[in-house]
C-alpha positions as CSV (number, residue, x, y, z in Angstrom):
1,M,0.0,0.0,0.0
2,C,1.3,3.5,-0.8
3,L,2.0,6.1,1.9
4,I,-1.1,8.1,1.2
5,G,-3.3,5.0,1.7
6,I,-1.5,4.3,5.0
7,L,-2.0,7.8,6.3
8,V,-5.4,8.9,5.1
9,G,-7.0,6.0,3.3
10,L,-6.6,7.6,-0.1
11,G,-5.6,5.9,-3.4
12,C,-2.1,6.2,-4.8
13,D,-1.2,8.7,-7.5
14,S,1.2,7.5,-10.1
15,K,4.2,9.8,-10.2
16,G,6.8,8.6,-12.6
17,Q,9.4,10.8,-14.2
18,P,7.5,13.8,-15.8
19,D,8.0,14.0,-19.6
20,A,8.9,17.5,-20.6
21,A,8.2,16.7,-24.2
22,T,4.5,16.1,-23.4
23,G,4.3,19.2,-21.2
24,D,4.4,17.2,-17.9
25,K,5.8,19.3,-15.1
26,L,7.8,18.4,-12.1
27,R,5.4,18.5,-9.1
28,V,7.2,20.2,-6.2
29,V,5.5,20.6,-2.8
30,T,7.0,23.0,-0.3
31,T,6.2,23.9,3.3
32,I,6.8,27.7,3.8
33,G,6.3,30.5,1.3
34,M,10.0,31.4,1.2
35,I,10.9,28.0,-0.1
36,T,7.9,28.1,-2.6
37,D,9.5,31.3,-4.0
38,I,12.9,29.6,-4.4
39,A,11.3,26.6,-6.2
40,K,9.4,28.8,-8.6
41,N,12.4,30.9,-9.4
42,V,14.8,28.0,-9.8
43,G,12.4,25.6,-11.5
44,G,10.7,28.2,-13.8
45,T,8.3,26.8,-16.3
46,R,9.5,23.2,-15.7
47,V,7.9,23.0,-12.3
48,E,4.5,23.1,-10.7
49,V,4.9,24.3,-7.2
50,S,2.4,23.9,-4.4
51,G,3.0,25.5,-0.9
52,L,1.4,24.0,2.2
53,V,1.6,26.9,4.8
54,K,-0.5,29.8,3.5
55,P,0.0,33.5,4.2
56,G,-0.7,34.5,7.8
57,V,-0.2,30.9,9.1
58,D,2.4,30.0,11.6
59,P,4.6,27.1,10.5
60,H,5.8,26.3,14.0
61,L,2.2,25.3,14.9
62,Y,1.0,24.0,11.5
63,N,-0.5,20.5,11.3
64,P,-0.9,19.1,7.8
65,T,-4.5,18.5,6.6
66,P,-5.6,15.4,4.7
67,K,-5.5,17.4,1.6
68,D,-1.9,18.4,2.4
69,V,-1.0,14.8,2.8
70,Q,-2.5,14.0,-0.5
71,R,-0.5,16.7,-2.2
72,L,2.7,15.5,-0.5
73,G,2.0,12.0,-1.7
74,S,1.6,13.1,-5.3
75,A,4.8,15.2,-5.3
76,H,7.9,14.3,-7.3
77,I,10.0,16.4,-4.8
78,I,9.2,17.8,-1.3
79,L,11.1,20.8,0.0
80,Y,11.1,21.9,3.6
81,N,13.2,24.2,5.8
82,G,14.3,21.8,8.5
83,L,16.0,22.9,11.7
84,H,12.8,21.9,13.6
85,L,10.8,24.7,12.0
86,E,8.1,22.4,10.8
87,S,8.0,20.4,14.0
88,K,4.3,19.4,13.7
89,M,5.0,17.9,10.3
90,A,8.1,16.0,11.2
91,D,6.6,12.5,11.3
92,I,4.7,12.9,8.0
93,L,7.8,14.3,6.3
94,A,9.9,11.4,7.6
95,K,7.3,8.9,6.2
96,M,7.1,10.6,2.9
97,S,10.9,10.5,2.5
98,R,10.7,6.7,2.1
99,D,9.1,7.0,-1.3
100,T,9.8,10.7,-2.4
101,P,12.9,12.8,-2.4
102,T,12.3,15.0,0.7
103,V,14.9,17.7,1.0
104,A,15.6,20.1,3.9
105,V,16.9,23.2,2.1
106,T,19.1,24.2,5.0
107,D,21.0,20.8,5.1
108,D,24.1,22.1,3.3
109,V,24.5,25.3,5.3
110,D,27.7,25.4,7.3
111,R,26.6,24.6,10.9
112,S,29.2,27.1,12.2
113,L,27.0,29.8,10.6
114,L,23.9,28.8,12.4
115,L,22.7,30.3,15.7
116,T,22.0,28.2,18.8
117,P,20.2,30.4,21.3
118,P,20.3,28.9,24.8
119,E,16.5,29.1,25.2
120,Y,16.0,26.8,22.2
121,E,17.5,23.8,24.1
122,G,20.4,23.0,21.9
123,L,18.5,23.3,18.6
124,Y,19.4,25.7,15.8
125,D,17.5,28.9,15.1
126,P,15.6,28.0,11.8
127,H,14.9,31.6,10.6
128,L,17.8,31.7,8.1
129,W,15.8,33.7,5.5
130,F,16.3,37.0,7.4
131,D,20.0,36.9,6.4
132,V,19.7,37.2,2.6
133,K,23.2,35.9,1.9
134,L,22.7,32.9,4.2
135,W,19.4,32.1,2.5
136,M,21.2,32.1,-0.8
137,Q,22.7,28.8,0.3
138,A,19.2,27.3,0.4
139,V,18.7,28.4,-3.3
140,G,21.8,26.3,-4.2
141,K,20.3,23.3,-2.4
142,V,17.0,23.6,-4.3
143,R,19.0,23.8,-7.6
144,D,20.9,20.7,-6.7
145,A,17.7,18.8,-5.7
146,L,15.9,19.6,-8.9
147,S,19.0,18.9,-11.1
148,E,19.5,15.5,-9.4
149,F,16.0,14.4,-10.0
150,D,15.6,16.0,-13.5
151,A,19.2,15.9,-14.9
152,D,18.0,16.7,-18.5
153,N,17.1,20.2,-17.3
154,A,20.1,20.9,-15.1
155,I,21.3,23.7,-17.4
156,L,17.9,25.4,-17.1
157,Y,18.0,25.2,-13.3
158,Q,21.5,26.5,-13.2
159,S,20.6,29.5,-15.4
160,N,17.6,30.3,-13.4
161,T,19.6,30.0,-10.1
162,E,22.2,32.5,-11.4
163,R,19.5,35.0,-12.3
164,Y,17.8,34.6,-8.9
165,L,21.0,34.8,-6.9
166,T,21.9,38.1,-8.7
167,E,18.5,39.4,-7.6
168,L,19.2,38.4,-4.0
169,M,22.6,40.0,-4.0
170,E,20.9,43.2,-5.0
171,L,18.4,42.7,-2.2
172,D,21.1,42.2,0.3
173,E,22.7,45.5,-0.8
174,Y,19.4,47.2,-0.5
175,V,18.9,46.1,3.0
176,K,22.3,47.3,4.0
177,S,21.7,50.7,2.4
178,Q,18.4,51.1,4.3
179,V,20.0,50.1,7.6
180,E,22.6,52.9,7.2
181,R,19.8,55.4,7.4
182,V,19.2,54.4,11.1
183,P,21.5,55.9,13.7
184,Y,23.5,53.1,15.3
185,Q,22.0,53.7,18.8
186,Q,18.5,53.3,17.3
187,R,19.1,49.9,15.7
188,V,17.0,47.9,18.1
189,L,14.3,45.7,16.8
190,V,11.5,44.5,19.1
191,T,9.0,41.9,17.8
192,A,6.5,39.4,19.1
193,H,8.8,36.4,18.9
194,D,12.6,36.1,18.7
195,C,12.9,35.3,15.0
196,F,15.2,38.1,13.8
197,N,18.5,36.9,15.2
198,Y,20.0,36.2,11.8
199,F,18.8,39.6,10.6
200,G,20.4,41.3,13.7
201,K,23.7,39.5,13.2
202,A,23.9,40.2,9.5
203,Y,22.8,43.8,9.5
204,G,23.9,45.1,12.9
205,F,20.7,45.2,14.9
206,E,20.0,44.4,18.6
207,V,17.0,42.1,18.6
208,R,14.5,41.4,21.3
209,G,11.4,39.2,21.1
210,L,8.6,38.7,23.6
211,Q,8.4,35.0,22.9
212,G,11.2,32.6,22.2
213,I,12.4,31.3,18.9
214,S,9.3,29.1,18.5
215,T,5.8,30.6,18.8
216,A,4.9,27.3,20.6
217,T,6.2,29.0,23.8
218,E,3.9,31.4,25.7
219,A,4.9,34.8,27.0
220,G,3.9,35.5,30.6
221,I,3.3,38.6,32.6
222,A,6.9,38.7,33.8
223,D,8.1,38.6,30.1
224,V,5.8,41.5,29.2
225,Q,7.1,43.6,32.1
226,E,10.7,42.8,31.5
227,L,10.4,43.8,27.8
228,A,8.5,47.0,28.7
229,M,11.2,48.0,31.1
230,F,13.8,47.5,28.4
231,I,11.8,49.6,25.9
232,A,11.2,52.4,28.4
233,A,14.8,52.5,29.6
234,R,16.2,52.6,26.0
235,R,13.4,54.9,24.8
236,I,12.8,52.7,21.7
237,P,10.3,54.5,19.5
238,A,8.6,51.6,17.8
239,I,7.9,47.9,18.2
240,F,6.5,45.6,15.5
241,V,3.7,43.0,15.2
242,E,3.9,40.0,12.9
243,S,1.6,38.9,10.2
244,S,1.4,35.3,11.4
245,I,1.0,36.0,15.2
246,S,-1.7,37.7,17.1
247,S,-0.9,41.3,18.0
248,R,-2.4,41.0,21.5
249,S,0.9,40.3,23.2
250,L,2.6,43.4,21.7
251,E,-0.5,45.5,22.6
252,A,0.1,44.4,26.2
253,V,3.7,45.4,26.0
254,K,2.7,48.8,24.6
255,A,0.3,49.3,27.5
256,A,3.0,48.2,30.0
257,V,5.5,50.7,28.5
258,K,2.9,53.5,28.9
259,S,2.5,52.6,32.6
260,K,6.2,53.3,33.0
261,G,5.9,56.8,31.6
262,F,6.9,56.3,28.0
263,D,4.9,55.9,24.8
264,V,6.1,53.3,22.2
265,E,4.3,53.1,18.8
266,I,3.4,50.0,16.9
267,G,5.6,50.6,14.0
268,G,3.8,48.3,11.5
269,V,3.4,44.7,10.5
270,L,6.4,42.6,9.6
271,F,6.2,39.3,7.6
272,T,8.2,36.8,9.5
273,D,7.4,33.1,9.3
274,A,4.9,33.6,6.4
275,M,5.0,35.8,3.4
276,G,2.2,38.1,2.1
277,N,-0.8,37.1,-0.1
278,K,-0.2,35.8,-3.6
279,G,-0.1,38.6,-6.2
280,T,1.2,41.2,-3.8
281,P,4.8,42.4,-3.6
282,E,5.0,40.9,-0.1
283,G,3.9,37.5,-1.6
284,T,7.5,37.1,-2.9
285,Y,10.6,36.7,-0.9
286,V,12.2,39.8,-2.3
287,G,9.1,41.9,-1.7
288,M,8.7,40.5,1.8
289,I,12.3,41.5,2.8
290,R,12.0,44.9,1.2
291,H,8.7,45.5,3.0
292,N,10.2,44.5,6.3
293,I,13.3,46.7,6.1
294,D,11.3,49.7,4.8
295,T,8.8,49.3,7.6
296,I,11.5,49.0,10.3
297,V,13.5,51.9,9.0
298,H,10.6,54.3,8.6
299,A,9.3,53.6,12.1
300,L,12.7,53.8,13.9
301,I,13.7,57.1,12.3
302,G,10.2,58.6,12.5
303,E,9.7,58.9,8.7
304,S,6.2,58.5,7.2
305,E,5.9,55.9,4.5
306,L,5.0,57.3,1.0
């Protein structure tokens, strides 16, 4: 019995090597939007990409639906982040890997470049995409996975990868140029959960999150008060909510800061573990990163967005 039948009682879907001559496409299923974007850019017209975790959904807490399992079972290749990001999907991904190439796009990243915050109990911080140069290594992993499975189109995947990496190099330079607009002492980023550590290391920001690396952890009253004291003492002008997490906790921080005699603004919404809606600029990785840095810089230097 095939894996789909074992998991959800569905029939198997034949998935032999797709024939490009007849217009068959390589079916790629991804977990988070940032990987979906890589697969579309690297695979181009040769692939049909389906992402599981939709805009506004937290991948730390995401459980696959029966429809997701069906899509996973019909995929030629499955791409996921790894580093414990998709913890709720771990068992299903492991089972799928018996029959389908299932690739963690972070597998080839030098472990010495990964962060291991003590509160994450010896695990790596999975949010690599906030360091654009580090995330470029995931692009290479996707290129290699597609080329290994579909060697006849390896040249296409290489060409698409070179184009995309050039775009990401330009994105990295854009982020750096925007950061330079923020005075050094004002480069403090406060968000709902502690997912910007790679961003902070790469671009010179001090980063504070109310929750830990994973949103599975809960922030308590003491956490709110501690963060509020930090914000008031440093007179940080703005804090930021996230598209995939309720804003309630940051509203509580804002109120706690006010009780200490200082007003902090909600500087805007950042896209963190999920990108924006399809068809919007923030629905692409480049657009997401540009939105985030523009929002951060405008709020911290008190500049209105155009």
